[in-house]
C-alpha positions as a Python dict, from the first residue, in 0.01 Angstrom:
ca = {
    (1, 'M'): (0, 0, 0),
    (2, 'I'): (345, -54, -127),
    (3, 'E'): (335, -228, -487),
    (4, 'Y'): (609, -513, -515),
    (5, 'E'): (685, -821, -797),
    (6, 'Y'): (570, -1195, -581),
    (7, 'L'): (839, -1429, -659),
    (8, 'K'): (801, -1796, -680),
    (9, 'P'): (1127, -1951, -789),
    (10, 'K'): (1101, -2369, -831),
    (11, 'N'): (1438, -2397, -658),
    (12, 'L'): (1732, -2249, -453),
    (13, 'E'): (1927, -2147, -774),
    (14, 'E'): (1652, -1924, -881),
    (15, 'V'): (1629, -1825, -560),
    (16, 'F'): (2012, -1697, -505),
    (17, 'S'): (1945, -1563, -897),
    (18, 'Y'): (1646, -1293, -760),
    (19, 'L'): (1864, -1234, -494),
    (20, 'K'): (2143, -1157, -701),
    (21, 'S'): (1876, -920, -845),
    (22, 'F'): (1752, -743, -659),
    (23, 'G'): (1996, -679, -401),
    (24, 'E'): (1872, -542, -60),
    (25, 'K'): (1514, -424, -256),
    (26, 'A'): (1405, -765, -206),
    (27, 'T'): (1298, -1011, 121),
    (28, 'L'): (1237, -1361, 113),
    (29, 'I'): (887, -1436, 241),
    (30, 'A'): (791, -1829, 395),
    (31, 'G'): (479, -1855, 581),
    (32, 'G'): (425, -1510, 549),
    (33, 'T'): (270, -1443, 897),
    (34, 'D'): (569, -1194, 1005),
    (35, 'V'): (656, -1031, 643),
    (36, 'M'): (310, -939, 553),
    (37, 'V'): (243, -771, 881),
    (38, 'N'): (582, -590, 857),
    (39, 'I'): (478, -465, 499),
    (40, 'R'): (138, -379, 627),
    (41, 'N'): (284, -171, 911),
    (42, 'K'): (530, 22, 675),
    (43, 'K'): (842, -122, 856),
    (44, 'I'): (948, -337, 524),
    (45, 'A'): (875, -158, 199),
    (46, 'P'): (1029, -420, -97),
    (47, 'E'): (1049, -381, -455),
    (48, 'A'): (1054, -782, -445),
    (49, 'L'): (912, -1059, -244),
    (50, 'I'): (1073, -1404, -291),
    (51, 'S'): (826, -1721, -208),
    (52, 'L'): (1005, -1972, -29),
    (53, 'R'): (699, -2195, -38),
    (54, 'N'): (797, -2399, -365),
    (55, 'L'): (1077, -2510, -173),
    (56, 'E'): (904, -2839, -41),
    (57, 'E'): (1217, -3012, 48),
    (58, 'L'): (1286, -2805, 293),
    (59, 'A'): (1023, -2906, 547),
    (60, 'Y'): (1134, -3245, 740),
    (61, 'I'): (1219, -3351, 1047),
    (62, 'K'): (1491, -3587, 1050),
    (63, 'K'): (1685, -3738, 1350),
    (64, 'G'): (1994, -3892, 1167),
    (65, 'E'): (2311, -4046, 1297),
    (66, 'D'): (2462, -3754, 1465),
    (67, 'A'): (2188, -3483, 1464),
    (68, 'Y'): (1850, -3376, 1459),
    (69, 'H'): (1770, -3220, 1158),
    (70, 'I'): (1468, -2982, 1107),
    (71, 'G'): (1399, -2801, 749),
    (72, 'A'): (1401, -2446, 779),
    (73, 'L'): (1031, -2498, 614),
    (74, 'T'): (935, -2720, 874),
    (75, 'T'): (537, -2553, 1054),
    (76, 'H'): (493, -2505, 1343),
    (77, 'R'): (176, -2772, 1345),
    (78, 'M'): (425, -3026, 1198),
    (79, 'L'): (656, -2978, 1484),
    (80, 'E'): (382, -2964, 1691),
    (81, 'T'): (198, -3284, 1565),
    (82, 'S'): (538, -3479, 1536),
    (83, 'S'): (572, -3753, 1857),
    (84, 'L'): (942, -3768, 1806),
    (85, 'V'): (934, -3379, 1931),
    (86, 'A'): (761, -3427, 2176),
    (87, 'R'): (957, -3662, 2291),
    (88, 'E'): (1281, -3586, 2220),
    (89, 'L'): (1287, -3196, 2211),
    (90, 'S'): (1002, -3144, 2442),
    (91, 'A'): (1103, -2756, 2503),
    (92, 'L'): (1074, -2694, 2091),
    (93, 'H'): (755, -2874, 2102),
    (94, 'D'): (584, -2643, 2371),
    (95, 'G'): (728, -2319, 2160),
    (96, 'A'): (636, -2418, 1872),
    (97, 'S'): (253, -2540, 1997),
    (98, 'Q'): (204, -2221, 2133),
    (99, 'V'): (256, -1996, 1832),
    (100, 'G'): (-100, -1760, 1735),
    (101, 'S'): (-334, -2036, 1618),
    (102, 'V'): (-405, -2357, 1415),
    (103, 'Q'): (-484, -2178, 1147),
    (104, 'I'): (-128, -1954, 1196),
    (105, 'R'): (60, -2247, 1272),
    (106, 'N'): (-34, -2455, 975),
    (107, 'V'): (149, -2149, 751),
    (108, 'A'): (412, -2055, 996),
    (109, 'T'): (768, -2182, 937),
    (110, 'I'): (1041, -2229, 1198),
    (111, 'G'): (1313, -2082, 977),
    (112, 'G'): (1088, -1713, 980),
    (113, 'N'): (1015, -1729, 1300),
    (114, 'I'): (1408, -1718, 1372),
    (115, 'C'): (1513, -1539, 1050),
    (116, 'N'): (1258, -1262, 1148),
    (117, 'A'): (1458, -1271, 1495),
    (118, 'A'): (1227, -1100, 1750),
    (119, 'P'): (1328, -1110, 2063),
    (120, 'S'): (996, -1293, 2164),
    (121, 'A'): (1020, -1546, 1916),
    (122, 'D'): (849, -1860, 2092),
    (123, 'T'): (1091, -2129, 1918),
    (124, 'A'): (1369, -1923, 1997),
    (125, 'G'): (1441, -2009, 2349),
    (126, 'P'): (1352, -2387, 2295),
    (127, 'L'): (1633, -2368, 2031),
    (128, 'L'): (1874, -2191, 2260),
    (129, 'A'): (1891, -2428, 2520),
    (130, 'L'): (1872, -2731, 2289),
    (131, 'D'): (2245, -2617, 2180),
    (132, 'A'): (2056, -2561, 1745),
    (133, 'A'): (2253, -2478, 1488),
    (134, 'V'): (2133, -2257, 1156),
    (135, 'V'): (2288, -2436, 846),
    (136, 'L'): (2304, -2084, 560),
    (137, 'K'): (2355, -2138, 233),
    (138, 'G'): (2440, -1933, -41),
    (139, 'P'): (2560, -1906, -422),
    (140, 'N'): (2920, -1953, -267),
    (141, 'G'): (2826, -2259, -102),
    (142, 'S'): (2694, -2358, 299),
    (143, 'R'): (2795, -2220, 646),
    (144, 'K'): (2657, -2386, 1005),
    (145, 'V'): (2629, -2109, 1274),
    (146, 'P'): (2540, -2221, 1612),
    (147, 'L'): (2263, -1993, 1715),
    (148, 'T'): (2407, -1852, 2032),
    (149, 'E'): (2616, -1649, 1724),
    (150, 'F'): (2306, -1598, 1471),
    (151, 'F'): (2111, -1307, 1668),
    (152, 'T'): (2330, -976, 1659),
    (153, 'G'): (1989, -715, 1776),
    (154, 'P'): (1621, -688, 1750),
    (155, 'S'): (1540, -772, 1391),
    (156, 'Q'): (1890, -846, 1291),
    (157, 'T'): (2114, -1194, 1219),
    (158, 'V'): (2472, -1275, 1047),
    (159, 'R'): (2245, -1430, 783),
    (160, 'A'): (2377, -1248, 468),
    (161, 'H'): (2108, -1098, 201),
    (162, 'D'): (2230, -1340, -4),
    (163, 'E'): (2180, -1641, 214),
    (164, 'V'): (1905, -1861, 256),
    (165, 'A'): (1865, -2098, 585),
    (166, 'V'): (1735, -2377, 504),
    (167, 'E'): (1803, -2650, 805),
    (168, 'F'): (1859, -2640, 1181),
    (169, 'E'): (2069, -2885, 1329),
    (170, 'I'): (2068, -2975, 1688),
    (171, 'P'): (2314, -3255, 1874),
    (172, 'L'): (2194, -3585, 1900),
    (173, 'R'): (2332, -3581, 2272),
    (174, 'M'): (2027, -3338, 2354),
    (175, 'G'): (1770, -3602, 2263),
    (176, 'E'): (1920, -3754, 2609),
    (177, 'F'): (1826, -3421, 2796),
    (178, 'G'): (1520, -3323, 2932),
    (179, 'S'): (1344, -3025, 2818),
    (180, 'A'): (1050, -2772, 2903),
    (181, 'Y'): (979, -2418, 2796),
    (182, 'H'): (695, -2184, 2937),
    (183, 'K'): (564, -1868, 2752),
    (184, 'H'): (451, -1606, 3018),
    (185, 'A'): (155, -1378, 2862),
    (186, 'R'): (-165, -1200, 2958),
    (187, 'R'): (-351, -1455, 2786),
    (188, 'K'): (-400, -1800, 2709),
    (189, 'A'): (-528, -1685, 2369),
    (190, 'M'): (-268, -1549, 2069),
    (191, 'D'): (-35, -1295, 2229),
    (192, 'L'): (295, -1241, 2225),
    (193, 'P'): (514, -1346, 2556),
    (194, 'I'): (613, -1119, 2783),
    (195, 'L'): (917, -1340, 2853),
    (196, 'G'): (972, -1713, 2775),
    (197, 'V'): (1248, -2003, 2992),
    (198, 'A'): (1315, -2272, 2851),
    (199, 'V'): (1523, -2493, 3032),
    (200, 'S'): (1715, -2906, 2918),
    (201, 'L'): (1898, -3069, 3209),
    (202, 'E'): (2065, -3389, 3152),
    (203, 'M'): (2075, -3612, 3439),
    (204, 'E'): (2321, -3848, 3632),
    (205, 'G'): (2144, -3959, 3896),
    (206, 'E'): (2015, -3693, 4122),
    (207, 'T'): (2266, -3515, 3999),
    (208, 'V'): (2235, -3206, 3731),
    (209, 'K'): (2556, -3327, 3488),
    (210, 'D'): (2450, -3051, 3253),
    (211, 'A'): (2233, -2796, 3182),
    (212, 'R'): (2076, -2508, 2986),
    (213, 'I'): (1868, -2219, 3089),
    (214, 'A'): (1737, -1999, 2768),
    (215, 'L'): (1532, -1655, 2810),
    (216, 'S'): (1349, -1471, 2536),
    (217, 'V'): (1216, -1120, 2550),
    (218, 'A'): (1526, -1047, 2878),
    (219, 'A'): (1732, -897, 2636),
    (220, 'P'): (1782, -721, 2303),
    (221, 'T'): (1806, -1114, 2153),
    (222, 'P'): (1661, -1433, 2263),
    (223, 'I'): (2026, -1519, 2550),
    (224, 'R'): (2127, -1861, 2763),
    (225, 'A'): (2214, -1749, 3133),
    (226, 'V'): (2538, -1913, 3107),
    (227, 'K'): (2618, -1813, 3499),
    (228, 'A'): (2280, -2005, 3543),
    (229, 'E'): (2398, -2350, 3368),
    (230, 'E'): (2774, -2326, 3492),
    (231, 'F'): (2559, -2301, 3845),
    (232, 'L'): (2352, -2583, 3795),
    (233, 'R'): (2616, -2825, 3686),
    (234, 'G'): (2728, -3096, 3970),
    (235, 'K'): (2417, -2987, 4197),
    (236, 'K'): (2172, -3204, 4328),
    (237, 'G'): (1859, -3116, 4156),
    (238, 'E'): (1696, -2994, 4436),
    (239, 'E'): (1435, -2728, 4494),
    (240, 'E'): (1672, -2454, 4686),
    (241, 'V'): (1941, -2495, 4351),
    (242, 'F'): (1711, -2429, 4096),
    (243, 'E'): (1589, -2128, 4325),
    (244, 'E'): (1928, -2007, 4312),
    (245, 'A'): (2010, -2095, 3957),
    (246, 'G'): (1638, -1866, 3881),
    (247, 'K'): (1810, -1587, 4034),
    (248, 'I'): (2162, -1606, 3923),
    (249, 'A'): (1946, -1660, 3544),
    (250, 'A'): (1735, -1299, 3646),
    (251, 'E'): (2063, -1110, 3689),
    (252, 'E'): (2201, -1223, 3371),
    (253, 'A'): (1902, -1087, 3202),
    (254, 'S'): (1876, -695, 3084),
    (255, 'P'): (1499, -669, 3035),
    (256, 'R'): (1336, -340, 2941),
    (257, 'D'): (1010, -216, 3035),
    (258, 'S'): (707, -233, 2772),
    (259, 'L'): (393, -201, 2754),
    (260, 'R'): (364, -527, 2797),
    (261, 'G'): (608, -569, 3092),
    (262, 'K'): (800, -387, 3343),
    (263, 'A'): (1189, -477, 3328),
    (264, 'W'): (1164, -550, 3752),
    (265, 'Y'): (885, -781, 3624),
    (266, 'R'): (1030, -956, 3379),
    (267, 'K'): (1316, -1047, 3653),
    (268, 'E'): (1045, -1168, 3910),
    (269, 'I'): (890, -1391, 3601),
    (270, 'I'): (1286, -1552, 3515),
    (271, 'A'): (1357, -1634, 3888),
    (272, 'T'): (1010, -1791, 3946),
    (273, 'F'): (986, -1986, 3620),
    (274, 'V'): (1329, -2118, 3562),
    (275, 'P'): (1308, -2352, 3868),
    (276, 'K'): (988, -2499, 3746),
    (277, 'M'): (1078, -2516, 3418),
    (278, 'A'): (1427, -2733, 3525),
    (279, 'F'): (1129, -2946, 3727),
    (280, 'R'): (905, -3028, 3456),
    (281, 'A'): (1212, -3067, 3251),
    (282, 'M'): (1353, -3345, 3528),
    (283, 'E'): (1021, -3483, 3546),
    (284, 'R'): (1022, -3535, 3166),
    (285, 'L'): (1330, -3704, 3188),
    (286, 'K'): (1217, -3958, 3470),
    (287, 'N'): (925, -4066, 3243),
    (288, 'R'): (1122, -4095, 2963),
}
C-alpha cells in the first residue's frame, strides 16, 4: 500500500496552492470511487491526495437564463433524484441512475466520472448528446471547453494539472429536445457497459429538426456520431430512417475487442439501439 498525504482544502484557492506545491505528484479526489480503485490497482501512485469534498458550493443543479448549470461535485444520486433532470435532460438522468449502486451514486460525482475519462463513463454519452461543455478553473482564470473537445484518449483530457473542473453547462435549448440513454451490460447489477448509446432529438411536427447521437465504449473516447446526426436532420421520424441512422452510426464507430465484448458485437448494439433510443427520445418529447 502506498503512502500519501491526504489534504482537505477549504476553498479553490487552497486547492490551487496544493497543486502548485506538489505538481504532477498530486491527484484530485472527489467521491473517490475511481481514484481509490486506481491506487489499489497500482495504476497511480500519488504523493498527495487533494480532497474536494469541502467545496460544497460546487454541488448544484440550476436552470439559468441561457443554460443548465451542474456543479462538478454534484453526485449521481442528486442527478437521479432531480425532477428537472428527469424531465428536461432525460438522457443524463438515465445515465446517472445506472452508475454502480445507490451507495456509490451517493458519493460519486459527475466531475469525477468525466475527468476520469474512461470510454465507458455512463454520463459521458448523455452529456455529449446534450451539447455539454466543461468549465475549468485554474490559478490564471477559467475557460469553457466543449465536451466534444475535452477527451483526448483513454483516461486523458485537455484539463491541465493545475486546473479543476468546476461546472458543466448545457445549452438551454437542449431542454426542448427529447433524449434517452441505453447502457448495454451483461447484467442489471453493478457492471460496466459493453456499450452506451445516447440520442437527443428536436422535432418539428413529425420531422427531425435536429439530432445528437453519442456513443461510449465505441472508440478510445466517448464520441458523437456526426454523420448519423446529419442524416437524420430534415427526415421524418420513422422506423426506416432511424434504422439507417443506426447503421451509419455503427460505421462511424471504431470499437475494439475486449473481454466484455467483441468489436463486431458492439457495432450490432449501435445499429440496434440508436433506433430504439431515437424512438424513446421522440416519445418522451411527445409525452412532455
